[in-house]
C-alpha positions in Angstrom: -18.9 -10.1 -3.5 -18.0 -13.2 -5.9 -14.1 -12.3 -6.1 -11.9 -12.0 -3.6 -10.4 -8.5 -3.2 -7.8 -6.4 -2.0 -8.4 -3.0 -0.3 -5.6 -0.5 0.1 -6.4 2.6 2.2 -3.3 5.4 2.0 -3.0 9.2 2.7 -2.2 10.2 -0.7 -1.7 9.4 -4.4 1.6 7.5 -4.8 1.4 6.0 -1.5 0.3 2.8 -2.2 2.8 2.7 -5.3 5.8 3.3 -3.4 4.6 1.2 -0.5 2.9 -2.2 -2.1 2.0 -2.0 -5.6 4.3 -5.1 -6.3 2.2 -7.0 -3.5 -1.3 -5.5 -5.4 0.0 -6.7 -8.8 0.7 -9.9 -7.5 -2.8 -10.3 -5.7 -4.2 -9.2 -9.0 -2.3 -12.0 -10.7 -3.9 -14.1 -8.7 -7.6 -13.1 -9.5 -7.8 -10.9 -6.5 -10.2 -7.3 -7.5 -7.9 -4.7 -6.2 -9.3 -1.5 -5.0 -6.9 1.8 -3.8 -8.5 4.6 -1.6 -6.7 7.6 -1.4 -8.0 9.9 1.3 -6.5 13.4 -0.1 -5.7 14.5 -3.4 -2.1 15.3 -2.5 -2.5 18.5 -3.1 -0.3 20.1 -0.6 3.0 18.2 -2.2 6.0 20.2 -2.2 6.0 19.4 -6.0 5.0 22.7 -8.5 2.9 20.1 -10.3 0.9 18.5 -7.1 -2.4 19.4 -9.0 -1.3 16.8 -11.5 -1.2 13.8 -8.8 -4.9 12.7 -9.1 -4.5 12.3 -13.0 -1.3 10.5 -12.7 -2.9 8.3 -9.9 -5.4 7.0 -12.6 -2.9 6.2 -15.0 -0.9 4.2 -12.3 -4.1 2.4 -11.4 -4.5 1.6 -14.7 -1.1 -0.4 -14.9 -2.9 -3.1 -13.1 -6.4 -2.5 -13.4 -7.0 -1.6 -10.2 -10.0 0.3 -8.9 -9.3 3.8 -7.8 -10.9 6.3 -5.5 -9.8 9.4 -4.4 -11.7 11.2 -1.7 -11.0 15.1 -0.8 -10.1 15.2 2.8 -7.6 18.0 3.3 -3.8 16.9 2.5 -1.8 17.6 5.7 -4.7 17.9 8.0 -6.4 14.4 7.7 -8.0 14.6 11.1 -9.0 11.7 13.3 -12.6 12.3 13.2 -15.9 10.5 12.4 -16.1 11.4 8.9 -12.7 9.9 8.4 -13.7 6.6 9.8 -16.8 6.3 8.1 -15.3 6.8 4.9 -13.0 4.0 5.4 -16.0 1.7 6.8 -17.9 2.6 3.6 -15.0 1.5 1.2 -14.5 -1.7 3.3 -18.4 -2.3 3.0 -18.1 -1.7 -1.0 -15.1 -3.9 -1.7 -15.3 -6.7 1.3 -11.9 -7.4 1.2 -10.0 -10.2 2.4 -6.7 -8.2 2.6 -6.2 -4.7 3.9 -3.2 -2.8 3.1 -2.4 0.7 5.0 0.5 2.8 6.9 2.4 1.9 9.0 1.1 3.9 12.4 3.4 5.4 15.1 6.1 6.3 12.7 6.3 9.9 13.0 6.9 10.5 8.8 3.6 12.2 8.1 0.5 13.2 10.0 -1.4 12.0 7.5 0.0 8.7 6.8 -0.5 7.8 10.7 -4.3 9.1 11.0 -5.2 7.0 7.6 -3.2 4.1 9.0 -4.8 4.0 12.3 -8.6 4.6 10.4 -7.9 1.8 7.8 -6.9 -1.0 10.7 -9.4 0.2 13.3 -12.4 -0.2 10.8 -10.8 -3.2 9.1 -10.6 -5.1 12.7 -14.3 -4.5 12.7 -15.1 -5.9 9.2 -15.6 -9.7 9.8 -14.4 -10.9 6.2 -11.0 -9.4 6.5 -8.4 -12.0 6.9 -4.9 -10.2 6.9 -4.0 -6.5 7.3 -0.8 -5.3 6.6 1.1 -2.1 7.3 3.5 -0.7 4.7 7.4 0.5 4.9 7.3 4.3 5.3 8.5 6.3 2.2 11.7 7.3 3.9 14.0 4.8 6.1 12.3 4.7 9.4 14.1 2.7 12.9 10.7 2.1 13.9 9.9 -0.2 10.9 10.6 -3.5 11.8 9.3 -6.2 9.1 7.7 -9.5 10.1 6.3 -10.3 6.8 7.3 -10.4 3.3 6.0 -10.7 -0.3 8.3 -11.8 -3.1 7.6 -9.3 -6.0 10.2 -10.1 -8.6 7.7 -11.0 -11.3 5.9 -7.5 -10.7 8.6 -5.0 -10.2 8.3 -4.0 -13.6 4.8 -3.1 -12.9 5.6 -1.1 -9.7 8.4 0.7 -11.6 5.8 1.7 -14.1 2.9 2.9 -11.7 5.7 5.1 -9.7 6.7 6.1 -13.3 3.4 7.6 -13.8 4.1 10.3 -11.4 5.9 12.9 -13.2 4.9 15.4 -10.6 6.8 13.5 -8.1 9.9 12.8 -9.8 12.5 14.8 -8.2 11.6 13.2 -4.7 14.9 10.9 -3.9 12.8 8.0 -2.4 10.9 7.9 -6.0 14.0 7.2 -8.1 13.9 3.6 -9.9 17.6 2.7 -8.2 16.3 3.7 -4.6 13.3 1.5 -4.9 15.4 -1.5 -6.6 17.7 -1.1 -3.7 15.3 -1.1 -0.9 13.2 -4.1 -2.4 16.6 -6.1 -2.9 17.5 -5.2 0.8 14.2 -7.0 1.9 15.1 -9.9 -0.5 18.2 -10.6 1.7 16.0 -10.3 4.8 13.2 -12.1 3.6 15.3 -15.2 2.4 18.8 -16.9 3.0 22.0 -15.3 2.7 22.6 -16.6 -0.6 19.7 -15.2 -2.3 20.3 -13.6 -5.6 20.5 -9.6 -5.9 18.0 -10.1 -8.8 15.2 -10.9 -6.2 12.6 -8.0 -5.2 10.4 -8.3 -2.1 7.9 -5.9 -0.4 8.0 -5.8 3.4 5.3 -5.2 5.7 4.5 -5.0 9.5 1.6 -7.6 10.4 -1.4 -5.9 12.2 -3.7 -9.2 11.7 -3.7 -12.8 10.0 -6.4 -15.3 9.9 -6.0 -18.8 8.5 -8.6 -21.7 8.8 -7.3 -25.3 9.2 -7.0 -26.1 5.8 -5.3 -23.0 4.5 -2.8 -23.3 7.6 -2.0 -26.9 6.6 -1.1 -25.8 3.0 1.8 -23.7 4.7 3.6 -26.8 6.2 
């Protein structure tokens, strides 16, 4: 591919928005092609309007001009089987990403999240062009999430909130509330920066699975 790309692989519509949409918006601003894959339609949500989630996901992706694909694996029963892994591999081959972002594994927050995260990380680890693999924070606070990679998304918080705001069907979930999203982002800013960091800074936090830097890029960090 002629452009650098990022592939976000998640279980349900709105998972990418909650976990890493600020980072996706930032990469898009840097010239990356942004691809989002939802392995299920989210039809098994507790929301009475769950059938609206695919349409809402499309509107959300338009906020940053992301390419969205929604697969049709069963919501709530996403299985760690050949078909799941093959599907992820097909998307890796289609998008040829430099960066892959997916769920935290082992968090015990949702069985589909764990399956999607394991499939994405396993297949991304076999894809030669991938230089960075990141696991996102679960939607509910989880003591198994210990981040070691932070992205400043202050300039892209409006895009993140606009994308999440497309999900009218999920509006009653506490973790989707604007104040909850801002509170978590300012908390990660305090962890990523010095203790004097302004409360107006916003960060997204990740668990690093893989990072590969060539000598030129490494030198640029120092």
